[in-house]
C-alpha positions in Angstrom: -0.1 -0.1 0.3 1.1 3.5 -1.1 1.5 6.2 1.7 0.2 9.2 1.8 3.6 10.8 0.8 3.1 9.2 -2.5 0.2 10.1 -3.0 0.6 13.6 -2.3 3.2 13.6 -4.9 0.6 11.9 -7.5 -1.4 14.9 -6.7 1.9 17.1 -7.8 2.5 15.0 -10.9 -1.3 15.5 -12.4 -0.9 19.4 -11.3 2.7 19.4 -13.7 0.9 17.3 -16.2 -2.4 19.4 -16.4 -0.2 23.1 -16.2 2.1 21.6 -19.0 -1.0 22.5 -21.6 -2.7 24.8 -19.4 -0.4 26.6 -20.5 -1.3 27.0 -24.1 -4.3 29.2 -22.6 -8.4 28.8 -22.7 -8.6 29.2 -26.2 -6.3 26.0 -26.9 -8.0 23.8 -24.0 -11.3 24.9 -25.8 -10.6 24.0 -29.2 -8.7 20.9 -29.2 -10.4 17.9 -27.5 -7.5 16.1 -26.5 -6.2 18.6 -23.9 -9.8 18.4 -22.7 -9.5 14.9 -21.9 -6.0 15.4 -20.7 -7.3 17.4 -18.1 -9.8 15.8 -17.0 -8.3 12.6 -16.8 -5.4 14.5 -14.6 -8.3 16.1 -12.8 -9.6 12.3 -12.2 -6.4 11.2 -11.1 -6.0 14.3 -8.2 -9.4 13.6 -6.7 -8.2 9.6 -7.1 -5.3 10.3 -4.9 -6.8 12.6 -2.6 -9.5 9.8 -1.7 -7.0 7.4 -1.0 -5.3 9.4 1.3 -6.1 8.0 4.7 -8.7 9.6 6.6 -6.6 10.5 9.8 -4.2 12.3 7.2 -7.3 14.5 5.3 -8.8 15.4 8.8 -4.7 17.3 10.1 -5.2 19.2 6.9 -8.2 21.1 6.8 -6.6 23.7 4.4 -6.8 21.5 1.7 -11.1 21.2 0.0 -10.6 16.8 -0.1 -14.3 16.8 -0.3 -14.7 19.2 -2.7 -12.0 17.4 -4.8 -12.4 14.3 -4.4 -16.5 15.6 -5.5 -15.4 16.6 -8.6 -13.8 13.3 -9.7 -16.6 11.5 -9.1 -18.4 14.1 -11.1 -15.9 13.0 -14.2 -15.7 9.8 -13.9 -19.8 9.2 -13.3 -20.9 12.4 -15.1 -18.9 12.4 -18.4 -21.0 12.9 -20.9 -22.5 16.0 -18.6 -18.7 17.3 -17.9 -18.9 21.5 -17.8 -15.8 22.7 -19.4 -16.8 26.1 -18.2 -16.1 24.5 -14.6 -13.4 21.8 -16.0 -11.0 25.2 -16.9 -12.4 27.4 -14.1 -10.7 24.4 -11.9 -7.2 24.6 -13.5 -6.8 28.2 -14.1 -7.7 29.1 -10.5 -7.9 25.8 -8.2 -4.9 24.1 -9.3 -2.3 26.8 -8.1 -3.8 27.1 -4.9 -4.2 23.2 -4.6 -0.4 22.8 -5.9 1.0 25.5 -2.7 -0.9 23.5 -0.4 0.1 20.3 -1.2 4.0 21.6 -1.3 3.5 23.2 1.8 2.3 19.8 3.5 4.9 18.2 1.6 7.8 20.2 3.3 6.2 19.8 6.5 6.0 15.9 6.4 9.9 16.3 5.5 
């Protein structure tokens, strides 16, 4: 079984994968189905890694919106025909930078 630190590293890796294509901007995101699918897939990975963290770990780090992250994963996996690209882009643009900072801070604290 992987430990919580490994799950946090998975989250950071998924964010890095998203950032690679988010740098191309919203226009590229909206016009390229492959980029959309790439970002959705890595958001799913973030949600799955968050879900796999121990509940004790999540409870010790309430500054991260774990439930929101896991809920988004569920929507992306189970409501795939109803995915709202506006929400996906907003999460990529507004929420991921803050999540990245929080995860990096937690990992630094754990060292």
